[in-house]
HTML snippet that shows the backbone in 3Dmol.js (N, CA, C, O; Angstrom):
<script src="https://3Dmol.org/build/3Dmol-min.js"></script>
<div id="view" style="width:600px;height:400px;position:relative"></div>
<script>
const pdb = `
ATOM      1  N   MET A   1       1.231  -1.293  -0.342  1.00  0.00           N
ATOM      2  CA  MET A   1       0.093  -0.190  -0.285  1.00  0.00           C
ATOM      3  C   MET A   1       0.994   1.647   0.135  1.00  0.00           C
ATOM      4  O   MET A   1       1.592   2.107   1.107  1.00  0.00           O
ATOM      5  N   ARG A   2       0.734   1.985  -0.778  1.00  0.00           N
ATOM      6  CA  ARG A   2       1.622   3.436  -0.626  1.00  0.00           C
ATOM      7  C   ARG A   2       0.634   4.903  -0.084  1.00  0.00           C
ATOM      8  O   ARG A   2      -0.290   5.396  -0.731  1.00  0.00           O
ATOM      9  N   THR A   3       0.956   5.205   0.762  1.00  0.00           N
ATOM     10  CA  THR A   3       1.370   5.965   1.406  1.00  0.00           C
ATOM     11  C   THR A   3       0.884   7.894   0.888  1.00  0.00           C
ATOM     12  O   THR A   3       1.359   8.243  -0.193  1.00  0.00           O
ATOM     13  N   LEU A   4       0.187   8.753   1.500  1.00  0.00           N
ATOM     14  CA  LEU A   4       1.203  10.094   1.418  1.00  0.00           C
ATOM     15  C   LEU A   4       0.314  10.450   2.258  1.00  0.00           C
ATOM     16  O   LEU A   4      -0.829  10.159   2.611  1.00  0.00           O
ATOM     17  N   ASP A   5       1.442  11.410   2.563  1.00  0.00           N
ATOM     18  CA  ASP A   5       0.922  12.160   4.127  1.00  0.00           C
ATOM     19  C   ASP A   5       0.699  13.831   3.598  1.00  0.00           C
ATOM     20  O   ASP A   5       1.627  14.552   3.231  1.00  0.00           O
ATOM     21  N   LEU A   6      -0.475  14.159   3.646  1.00  0.00           N
ATOM     22  CA  LEU A   6       0.070  15.873   2.509  1.00  0.00           C
ATOM     23  C   LEU A   6      -0.057  16.704   3.659  1.00  0.00           C
ATOM     24  O   LEU A   6      -1.242  17.031   3.725  1.00  0.00           O
ATOM     25  N   GLY A   7       0.211  16.910   4.045  1.00  0.00           N
ATOM     26  CA  GLY A   7       0.461  18.193   5.321  1.00  0.00           C
ATOM     27  C   GLY A   7       1.257  17.698   6.130  1.00  0.00           C
ATOM     28  O   GLY A   7       1.412  18.543   7.012  1.00  0.00           O
ATOM     29  N   CYS A   8       1.970  16.646   6.383  1.00  0.00           N
ATOM     30  CA  CYS A   8       3.179  16.486   7.626  1.00  0.00           C
ATOM     31  C   CYS A   8       3.553  17.477   7.894  1.00  0.00           C
ATOM     32  O   CYS A   8       3.633  17.451   9.122  1.00  0.00           O
ATOM     33  N   GLY A   9       3.824  18.297   7.593  1.00  0.00           N
ATOM     34  CA  GLY A   9       4.709  18.851   8.897  1.00  0.00           C
ATOM     35  C   GLY A   9       6.129  18.755   9.351  1.00  0.00           C
ATOM     36  O   GLY A   9       7.254  18.791   8.855  1.00  0.00           O
ATOM     37  N   SER A  10       5.490  18.597  10.675  1.00  0.00           N
ATOM     38  CA  SER A  10       7.039  17.617  11.596  1.00  0.00           C
ATOM     39  C   SER A  10       7.021  16.525  12.097  1.00  0.00           C
ATOM     40  O   SER A  10       7.786  16.103  12.964  1.00  0.00           O
ATOM     41  N   ASN A  11       5.879  15.816  11.435  1.00  0.00           N
ATOM     42  CA  ASN A  11       6.229  14.362  12.314  1.00  0.00           C
ATOM     43  C   ASN A  11       5.116  13.487  11.134  1.00  0.00           C
ATOM     44  O   ASN A  11       3.919  13.261  11.304  1.00  0.00           O
ATOM     45  N   LYS A  12       6.027  13.092   9.860  1.00  0.00           N
ATOM     46  CA  LYS A  12       5.720  12.656   9.485  1.00  0.00           C
ATOM     47  C   LYS A  12       5.527  11.335   9.442  1.00  0.00           C
ATOM     48  O   LYS A  12       6.483  10.614   9.728  1.00  0.00           O
ATOM     49  N   THR A  13       4.018  10.630   9.010  1.00  0.00           N
ATOM     50  CA  THR A  13       3.858   9.192   9.294  1.00  0.00           C
ATOM     51  C   THR A  13       5.063   8.758   9.026  1.00  0.00           C
ATOM     52  O   THR A  13       6.024   9.148   8.364  1.00  0.00           O
ATOM     53  N   GLU A  14       4.619   7.268  10.130  1.00  0.00           N
ATOM     54  CA  GLU A  14       6.197   6.249   8.847  1.00  0.00           C
ATOM     55  C   GLU A  14       5.725   6.047   8.078  1.00  0.00           C
ATOM     56  O   GLU A  14       4.550   6.410   8.110  1.00  0.00           O
ATOM     57  N   GLY A  15       6.173   5.371   6.858  1.00  0.00           N
ATOM     58  CA  GLY A  15       6.205   4.936   5.694  1.00  0.00           C
ATOM     59  C   GLY A  15       5.405   5.374   5.002  1.00  0.00           C
ATOM     60  O   GLY A  15       4.511   4.726   4.459  1.00  0.00           O
ATOM     61  N   ALA A  16       5.621   6.695   4.897  1.00  0.00           N
ATOM     62  CA  ALA A  16       4.583   7.446   3.934  1.00  0.00           C
ATOM     63  C   ALA A  16       5.484   8.808   3.233  1.00  0.00           C
ATOM     64  O   ALA A  16       6.361   9.643   3.457  1.00  0.00           O
ATOM     65  N   LEU A  17       4.725   8.407   2.443  1.00  0.00           N
ATOM     66  CA  LEU A  17       5.609   9.858   1.462  1.00  0.00           C
ATOM     67  C   LEU A  17       5.030  11.013   1.619  1.00  0.00           C
ATOM     68  O   LEU A  17       3.946  11.292   1.106  1.00  0.00           O
ATOM     69  N   GLY A  18       5.833  11.937   2.484  1.00  0.00           N
ATOM     70  CA  GLY A  18       5.251  13.467   2.660  1.00  0.00           C
ATOM     71  C   GLY A  18       5.321  14.426   1.766  1.00  0.00           C
ATOM     72  O   GLY A  18       6.402  14.647   1.219  1.00  0.00           O
ATOM     73  N   ALA A  19       4.312  15.091   1.485  1.00  0.00           N
ATOM     74  CA  ALA A  19       4.266  16.281   1.319  1.00  0.00           C
ATOM     75  C   ALA A  19       3.933  17.811   2.107  1.00  0.00           C
ATOM     76  O   ALA A  19       2.969  17.655   2.857  1.00  0.00           O
ATOM     77  N   ASP A  20       4.245  18.650   2.128  1.00  0.00           N
ATOM     78  CA  ASP A  20       4.367  19.687   2.616  1.00  0.00           C
ATOM     79  C   ASP A  20       4.734  21.049   2.326  1.00  0.00           C
ATOM     80  O   ASP A  20       5.800  21.124   1.715  1.00  0.00           O
ATOM     81  N   LEU A  21       4.084  22.332   2.622  1.00  0.00           N
ATOM     82  CA  LEU A  21       3.645  23.407   1.626  1.00  0.00           C
ATOM     83  C   LEU A  21       6.043  23.989   2.715  1.00  0.00           C
ATOM     84  O   LEU A  21       6.721  24.920   2.280  1.00  0.00           O
ATOM     85  N   THR A  22       6.408  23.269   3.665  1.00  0.00           N
ATOM     86  CA  THR A  22       7.146  23.792   4.828  1.00  0.00           C
ATOM     87  C   THR A  22       8.262  23.935   4.225  1.00  0.00           C
ATOM     88  O   THR A  22       7.836  23.591   3.123  1.00  0.00           O
ATOM     89  N   LYS A  23       9.852  24.264   3.946  1.00  0.00           N
ATOM     90  CA  LYS A  23      10.840  23.230   3.587  1.00  0.00           C
ATOM     91  C   LYS A  23      12.133  22.808   4.479  1.00  0.00           C
ATOM     92  O   LYS A  23      13.133  22.091   4.446  1.00  0.00           O
ATOM     93  N   GLY A  24      11.389  23.803   5.357  1.00  0.00           N
ATOM     94  CA  GLY A  24      12.545  22.690   7.383  1.00  0.00           C
ATOM     95  C   GLY A  24      10.877  21.702   7.722  1.00  0.00           C
ATOM     96  O   GLY A  24      10.131  22.392   8.416  1.00  0.00           O
ATOM     97  N   SER A  25      10.615  21.110   7.566  1.00  0.00           N
ATOM     98  CA  SER A  25       9.749  19.868   7.623  1.00  0.00           C
ATOM     99  C   SER A  25       9.976  18.598   7.514  1.00  0.00           C
ATOM    100  O   SER A  25      11.169  18.376   7.308  1.00  0.00           O
ATOM    101  N   ASP A  26       9.331  17.679   7.566  1.00  0.00           N
ATOM    102  CA  ASP A  26      10.084  16.329   7.225  1.00  0.00           C
ATOM    103  C   ASP A  26       9.122  15.472   6.139  1.00  0.00           C
ATOM    104  O   ASP A  26       8.779  14.290   6.137  1.00  0.00           O
ATOM    105  N   ALA A  27       8.779  16.819   5.021  1.00  0.00           N
ATOM    106  CA  ALA A  27       7.962  16.502   3.328  1.00  0.00           C
ATOM    107  C   ALA A  27       9.723  16.016   2.426  1.00  0.00           C
ATOM    108  O   ALA A  27      10.801  16.589   2.273  1.00  0.00           O
ATOM    109  N   ASP A  28       9.067  14.514   1.988  1.00  0.00           N
ATOM    110  CA  ASP A  28       9.355  14.101   0.339  1.00  0.00           C
ATOM    111  C   ASP A  28       9.578  15.377  -0.595  1.00  0.00           C
ATOM    112  O   ASP A  28      10.341  15.705  -1.504  1.00  0.00           O
ATOM    113  N   VAL A  29       8.782  15.781  -0.070  1.00  0.00           N
ATOM    114  CA  VAL A  29       8.324  16.417  -1.475  1.00  0.00           C
ATOM    115  C   VAL A  29       7.631  17.985  -1.156  1.00  0.00           C
ATOM    116  O   VAL A  29       6.427  17.906  -0.912  1.00  0.00           O
ATOM    117  N   ILE A  30       8.058  19.040  -1.130  1.00  0.00           N
ATOM    118  CA  ILE A  30       7.212  20.566  -1.355  1.00  0.00           C
ATOM    119  C   ILE A  30       6.497  20.918  -2.315  1.00  0.00           C
ATOM    120  O   ILE A  30       6.817  21.164  -3.478  1.00  0.00           O
ATOM    121  N   VAL A  31       4.944  20.952  -1.520  1.00  0.00           N
ATOM    122  CA  VAL A  31       3.974  21.277  -2.366  1.00  0.00           C
ATOM    123  C   VAL A  31       2.736  21.948  -2.297  1.00  0.00           C
ATOM    124  O   VAL A  31       1.736  21.416  -1.814  1.00  0.00           O
ATOM    125  N   ASN A  32       2.752  22.973  -2.709  1.00  0.00           N
ATOM    126  CA  ASN A  32       1.400  23.537  -1.933  1.00  0.00           C
ATOM    127  C   ASN A  32       0.326  24.662  -2.825  1.00  0.00           C
ATOM    128  O   ASN A  32       0.274  25.563  -3.661  1.00  0.00           O
ATOM    129  N   PHE A  33      -0.555  23.659  -1.752  1.00  0.00           N
ATOM    130  CA  PHE A  33      -1.857  22.300  -2.331  1.00  0.00           C
ATOM    131  C   PHE A  33      -2.996  24.160  -2.373  1.00  0.00           C
ATOM    132  O   PHE A  33      -3.987  24.821  -2.065  1.00  0.00           O
ATOM    133  N   ASP A  34      -1.948  24.042  -2.908  1.00  0.00           N
ATOM    134  CA  ASP A  34      -3.310  25.745  -3.299  1.00  0.00           C
ATOM    135  C   ASP A  34      -2.948  26.500  -5.031  1.00  0.00           C
ATOM    136  O   ASP A  34      -3.450  27.375  -5.737  1.00  0.00           O
ATOM    137  N   GLN A  35      -1.553  25.340  -5.131  1.00  0.00           N
ATOM    138  CA  GLN A  35      -1.143  25.357  -6.943  1.00  0.00           C
ATOM    139  C   GLN A  35      -2.223  24.197  -6.738  1.00  0.00           C
ATOM    140  O   GLN A  35      -2.788  23.820  -5.711  1.00  0.00           O
ATOM    141  N   PHE A  36      -2.354  23.605  -8.529  1.00  0.00           N
ATOM    142  CA  PHE A  36      -3.031  22.926  -8.983  1.00  0.00           C
ATOM    143  C   PHE A  36      -1.992  22.777 -10.644  1.00  0.00           C
ATOM    144  O   PHE A  36      -1.779  23.609 -11.527  1.00  0.00           O
ATOM    145  N   TYR A  37      -1.472  21.080 -10.456  1.00  0.00           N
ATOM    146  CA  TYR A  37      -1.598  20.258 -10.163  1.00  0.00           C
ATOM    147  C   TYR A  37      -0.463  19.558  -9.106  1.00  0.00           C
ATOM    148  O   TYR A  37       0.671  20.034  -9.049  1.00  0.00           O
ATOM    149  N   TYR A  38      -0.749  18.709  -8.501  1.00  0.00           N
ATOM    150  CA  TYR A  38       0.464  18.399  -7.655  1.00  0.00           C
ATOM    151  C   TYR A  38       0.836  17.316  -8.315  1.00  0.00           C
ATOM    152  O   TYR A  38       0.226  16.524  -9.033  1.00  0.00           O
ATOM    153  N   PRO A  39       2.494  17.451  -7.781  1.00  0.00           N
ATOM    154  CA  PRO A  39       3.706  16.538  -9.499  1.00  0.00           C
ATOM    155  C   PRO A  39       3.164  15.084  -8.325  1.00  0.00           C
ATOM    156  O   PRO A  39       3.933  14.802  -7.407  1.00  0.00           O
ATOM    157  N   PHE A  40       1.830  14.273  -8.487  1.00  0.00           N
ATOM    158  CA  PHE A  40       1.387  13.127  -8.295  1.00  0.00           C
ATOM    159  C   PHE A  40       0.923  12.810  -9.103  1.00  0.00           C
ATOM    160  O   PHE A  40       0.076  13.596  -9.527  1.00  0.00           O
ATOM    161  N   LYS A  41       1.115  11.445  -9.921  1.00  0.00           N
ATOM    162  CA  LYS A  41       0.487  10.304 -10.769  1.00  0.00           C
ATOM    163  C   LYS A  41      -0.617  10.202 -10.880  1.00  0.00           C
ATOM    164  O   LYS A  41      -0.764  10.418  -9.677  1.00  0.00           O
ATOM    165  N   ASP A  42      -1.666  10.058 -11.236  1.00  0.00           N
ATOM    166  CA  ASP A  42      -2.972  10.088 -10.925  1.00  0.00           C
ATOM    167  C   ASP A  42      -3.247   8.319 -10.974  1.00  0.00           C
ATOM    168  O   ASP A  42      -2.913   7.335 -11.634  1.00  0.00           O
ATOM    169  N   SER A  43      -4.268   8.775  -9.544  1.00  0.00           N
ATOM    170  CA  SER A  43      -4.070   6.817  -8.980  1.00  0.00           C
ATOM    171  C   SER A  43      -3.085   6.033  -7.923  1.00  0.00           C
ATOM    172  O   SER A  43      -2.942   4.945  -7.364  1.00  0.00           O
ATOM    173  N   SER A  44      -2.478   7.406  -8.043  1.00  0.00           N
ATOM    174  CA  SER A  44      -0.729   6.659  -7.478  1.00  0.00           C
ATOM    175  C   SER A  44      -0.300   6.323  -5.673  1.00  0.00           C
ATOM    176  O   SER A  44       0.765   5.846  -5.281  1.00  0.00           O
ATOM    177  N   PHE A  45      -1.977   6.913  -4.454  1.00  0.00           N
ATOM    178  CA  PHE A  45      -1.797   6.536  -3.775  1.00  0.00           C
ATOM    179  C   PHE A  45      -3.010   5.389  -3.101  1.00  0.00           C
ATOM    180  O   PHE A  45      -4.136   5.764  -2.774  1.00  0.00           O
ATOM    181  N   ASP A  46      -2.678   4.395  -3.014  1.00  0.00           N
ATOM    182  CA  ASP A  46      -3.856   4.045  -1.592  1.00  0.00           C
ATOM    183  C   ASP A  46      -4.609   3.772  -0.482  1.00  0.00           C
ATOM    184  O   ASP A  46      -5.432   2.937  -0.109  1.00  0.00           O
ATOM    185  N   HIS A  47      -3.532   5.675   0.307  1.00  0.00           N
ATOM    186  CA  HIS A  47      -4.015   5.730   1.763  1.00  0.00           C
ATOM    187  C   HIS A  47      -3.448   7.120   1.921  1.00  0.00           C
ATOM    188  O   HIS A  47      -2.255   7.270   2.187  1.00  0.00           O
ATOM    189  N   ILE A  48      -4.495   8.418   1.723  1.00  0.00           N
ATOM    190  CA  ILE A  48      -3.580   9.980   1.968  1.00  0.00           C
ATOM    191  C   ILE A  48      -4.731  10.117   3.272  1.00  0.00           C
ATOM    192  O   ILE A  48      -5.948   9.931   3.274  1.00  0.00           O
ATOM    193  N   ILE A  49      -3.755  10.536   4.395  1.00  0.00           N
ATOM    194  CA  ILE A  49      -2.963  10.985   5.670  1.00  0.00           C
ATOM    195  C   ILE A  49      -3.751  12.806   5.118  1.00  0.00           C
ATOM    196  O   ILE A  49      -3.447  12.999   3.941  1.00  0.00           O
ATOM    197  N   PHE A  50      -4.722  14.181   5.789  1.00  0.00           N
ATOM    198  CA  PHE A  50      -4.766  14.451   5.631  1.00  0.00           C
ATOM    199  C   PHE A  50      -5.660  15.914   6.186  1.00  0.00           C
ATOM    200  O   PHE A  50      -6.648  16.580   5.879  1.00  0.00           O
ATOM    201  N   ASN A  51      -3.962  15.849   7.759  1.00  0.00           N
ATOM    202  CA  ASN A  51      -4.711  15.882   9.206  1.00  0.00           C
ATOM    203  C   ASN A  51      -4.411  17.607   8.896  1.00  0.00           C
ATOM    204  O   ASN A  51      -3.391  17.449   8.225  1.00  0.00           O
ATOM    205  N   HIS A  52      -4.523  18.463   8.916  1.00  0.00           N
ATOM    206  CA  HIS A  52      -5.257  19.897  10.396  1.00  0.00           C
ATOM    207  C   HIS A  52      -4.926  20.751   9.492  1.00  0.00           C
ATOM    208  O   HIS A  52      -4.498  21.856   9.823  1.00  0.00           O
ATOM    209  N   VAL A  53      -5.069  20.375   8.140  1.00  0.00           N
ATOM    210  CA  VAL A  53      -5.135  20.746   6.554  1.00  0.00           C
ATOM    211  C   VAL A  53      -5.898  21.495   5.879  1.00  0.00           C
ATOM    212  O   VAL A  53      -5.752  22.703   6.063  1.00  0.00           O
ATOM    213  N   ILE A  54      -6.335  21.305   5.467  1.00  0.00           N
ATOM    214  CA  ILE A  54      -7.643  22.106   4.817  1.00  0.00           C
ATOM    215  C   ILE A  54      -8.606  23.566   5.968  1.00  0.00           C
ATOM    216  O   ILE A  54      -9.514  24.245   5.489  1.00  0.00           O
ATOM    217  N   GLU A  55      -8.346  23.652   6.732  1.00  0.00           N
ATOM    218  CA  GLU A  55      -8.590  24.854   7.685  1.00  0.00           C
ATOM    219  C   GLU A  55      -7.316  25.923   7.189  1.00  0.00           C
ATOM    220  O   GLU A  55      -7.246  27.149   7.267  1.00  0.00           O
ATOM    221  N   HIS A  56      -6.201  24.747   6.565  1.00  0.00           N
ATOM    222  CA  HIS A  56      -5.391  26.284   5.849  1.00  0.00           C
ATOM    223  C   HIS A  56      -5.222  26.720   4.703  1.00  0.00           C
ATOM    224  O   HIS A  56      -4.245  27.391   4.370  1.00  0.00           O
ATOM    225  N   LEU A  57      -6.882  26.132   3.382  1.00  0.00           N
ATOM    226  CA  LEU A  57      -6.658  26.382   2.304  1.00  0.00           C
ATOM    227  C   LEU A  57      -7.025  27.000   1.108  1.00  0.00           C
ATOM    228  O   LEU A  57      -5.988  27.109   0.453  1.00  0.00           O
ATOM    229  N   THR A  58      -7.729  27.343   0.644  1.00  0.00           N
ATOM    230  CA  THR A  58      -8.069  28.902  -0.467  1.00  0.00           C
ATOM    231  C   THR A  58      -9.200  28.439  -1.499  1.00  0.00           C
ATOM    232  O   THR A  58      -9.894  29.345  -1.960  1.00  0.00           O
ATOM    233  N   ASN A  59      -9.500  26.945  -1.970  1.00  0.00           N
ATOM    234  CA  ASN A  59      -9.947  26.562  -2.484  1.00  0.00           C
ATOM    235  C   ASN A  59     -10.050  24.910  -2.573  1.00  0.00           C
ATOM    236  O   ASN A  59      -9.729  24.097  -3.440  1.00  0.00           O
ATOM    237  N   VAL A  60     -10.607  24.813  -1.357  1.00  0.00           N
ATOM    238  CA  VAL A  60     -10.281  23.481  -0.941  1.00  0.00           C
ATOM    239  C   VAL A  60     -11.583  22.625  -1.867  1.00  0.00           C
ATOM    240  O   VAL A  60     -11.305  21.426  -1.816  1.00  0.00           O
ATOM    241  N   PRO A  61     -12.819  22.835  -2.637  1.00  0.00           N
ATOM    242  CA  PRO A  61     -13.230  21.947  -4.226  1.00  0.00           C
ATOM    243  C   PRO A  61     -12.158  21.960  -4.928  1.00  0.00           C
ATOM    244  O   PRO A  61     -12.289  21.230  -5.911  1.00  0.00           O
ATOM    245  N   GLN A  62     -11.130  22.472  -4.867  1.00  0.00           N
ATOM    246  CA  GLN A  62     -10.013  22.082  -6.302  1.00  0.00           C
ATOM    247  C   GLN A  62      -9.829  20.934  -5.083  1.00  0.00           C
ATOM    248  O   GLN A  62     -10.185  19.756  -5.087  1.00  0.00           O
ATOM    249  N   VAL A  63      -9.152  21.699  -4.052  1.00  0.00           N
ATOM    250  CA  VAL A  63      -8.356  20.635  -3.536  1.00  0.00           C
ATOM    251  C   VAL A  63      -8.434  18.875  -3.125  1.00  0.00           C
ATOM    252  O   VAL A  63      -7.563  18.013  -3.014  1.00  0.00           O
ATOM    253  N   MET A  64      -9.656  18.870  -3.001  1.00  0.00           N
ATOM    254  CA  MET A  64     -10.844  17.792  -2.791  1.00  0.00           C
ATOM    255  C   MET A  64     -10.513  17.229  -4.546  1.00  0.00           C
ATOM    256  O   MET A  64      -9.919  16.158  -4.671  1.00  0.00           O
ATOM    257  N   GLU A  65     -10.764  17.698  -5.311  1.00  0.00           N
ATOM    258  CA  GLU A  65     -10.712  17.245  -6.605  1.00  0.00           C
ATOM    259  C   GLU A  65      -9.708  16.649  -7.173  1.00  0.00           C
ATOM    260  O   GLU A  65      -9.946  15.586  -7.745  1.00  0.00           O
ATOM    261  N   GLU A  66      -8.521  17.105  -7.164  1.00  0.00           N
ATOM    262  CA  GLU A  66      -6.284  16.960  -7.415  1.00  0.00           C
ATOM    263  C   GLU A  66      -7.263  15.178  -5.559  1.00  0.00           C
ATOM    264  O   GLU A  66      -7.894  14.130  -5.697  1.00  0.00           O
ATOM    265  N   ILE A  67      -7.041  15.511  -5.016  1.00  0.00           N
ATOM    266  CA  ILE A  67      -7.711  14.254  -4.079  1.00  0.00           C
ATOM    267  C   ILE A  67      -7.927  12.796  -3.921  1.00  0.00           C
ATOM    268  O   ILE A  67      -7.787  11.812  -3.195  1.00  0.00           O
ATOM    269  N   CYS A  68      -8.391  13.309  -5.146  1.00  0.00           N
ATOM    270  CA  CYS A  68      -9.774  12.214  -5.688  1.00  0.00           C
ATOM    271  C   CYS A  68      -8.583  11.489  -6.719  1.00  0.00           C
ATOM    272  O   CYS A  68      -8.203  10.327  -6.864  1.00  0.00           O
ATOM    273  N   ARG A  69      -8.188  12.864  -7.382  1.00  0.00           N
ATOM    274  CA  ARG A  69      -7.865  12.570  -8.751  1.00  0.00           C
ATOM    275  C   ARG A  69      -6.086  11.181  -8.626  1.00  0.00           C
ATOM    276  O   ARG A  69      -5.762  10.143  -9.204  1.00  0.00           O
ATOM    277  N   ILE A  70      -5.475  12.068  -7.538  1.00  0.00           N
ATOM    278  CA  ILE A  70      -4.134  11.517  -7.391  1.00  0.00           C
ATOM    279  C   ILE A  70      -4.494   9.768  -6.357  1.00  0.00           C
ATOM    280  O   ILE A  70      -3.695   8.843  -6.500  1.00  0.00           O
ATOM    281  N   CYS A  71      -5.315   9.659  -5.738  1.00  0.00           N
ATOM    282  CA  CYS A  71      -5.960   8.422  -4.817  1.00  0.00           C
ATOM    283  C   CYS A  71      -6.004   7.118  -5.713  1.00  0.00           C
ATOM    284  O   CYS A  71      -6.348   7.473  -6.840  1.00  0.00           O
ATOM    285  N   SER A  72      -5.871   6.256  -5.684  1.00  0.00           N
ATOM    286  CA  SER A  72      -6.547   5.144  -6.390  1.00  0.00           C
ATOM    287  C   SER A  72      -8.160   5.279  -6.122  1.00  0.00           C
ATOM    288  O   SER A  72      -8.707   6.323  -5.769  1.00  0.00           O
ATOM    289  N   PRO A  73      -8.942   3.790  -6.399  1.00  0.00           N
ATOM    290  CA  PRO A  73     -10.550   3.757  -6.245  1.00  0.00           C
ATOM    291  C   PRO A  73     -10.687   3.409  -5.368  1.00  0.00           C
ATOM    292  O   PRO A  73     -11.714   3.732  -4.772  1.00  0.00           O
ATOM    293  N   ASN A  74      -9.750   2.554  -4.766  1.00  0.00           N
ATOM    294  CA  ASN A  74     -10.442   1.971  -3.364  1.00  0.00           C
ATOM    295  C   ASN A  74      -9.825   2.699  -2.119  1.00  0.00           C
ATOM    296  O   ASN A  74      -9.557   2.282  -0.993  1.00  0.00           O
ATOM    297  N   GLY A  75      -9.706   3.811  -2.649  1.00  0.00           N
ATOM    298  CA  GLY A  75      -8.659   4.430  -1.965  1.00  0.00           C
ATOM    299  C   GLY A  75      -8.647   4.780  -0.448  1.00  0.00           C
ATOM    300  O   GLY A  75      -9.816   5.110  -0.251  1.00  0.00           O
ATOM    301  N   ILE A  76      -8.129   4.868   0.476  1.00  0.00           N
ATOM    302  CA  ILE A  76      -8.727   5.914   1.350  1.00  0.00           C
ATOM    303  C   ILE A  76      -8.321   6.884   1.773  1.00  0.00           C
ATOM    304  O   ILE A  76      -7.130   6.657   1.986  1.00  0.00           O
ATOM    305  N   LEU A  77      -8.695   8.561   2.243  1.00  0.00           N
ATOM    306  CA  LEU A  77      -8.588   9.675   3.016  1.00  0.00           C
ATOM    307  C   LEU A  77      -9.064   9.525   4.309  1.00  0.00           C
ATOM    308  O   LEU A  77      -9.017  10.469   5.097  1.00  0.00           O
TER     309      LEU A  77
END
`;
const viewer = $3Dmol.createViewer("view");
viewer.addModel(pdb, "pdb");
viewer.setStyle({}, {cartoon: {color: "spectrum"}});
viewer.zoomTo();
viewer.render();
</script>
């Protein structure tokens, strides 16, 4: 199972690929979640962790569309 921790900050989930806006974070990939499209292929992840991020976004509907794009068909958010 491939896991993505979106907005991992300094507490990335063990075994996950971490993505965050902050360069000093535990992120493996720096991503601005309000700029589209994210640098991942369609259906790349089976599990996406998205804790304490949504309240910081300016375009929640488009972010959710992008998460749906990168999550596998039977994936878990």
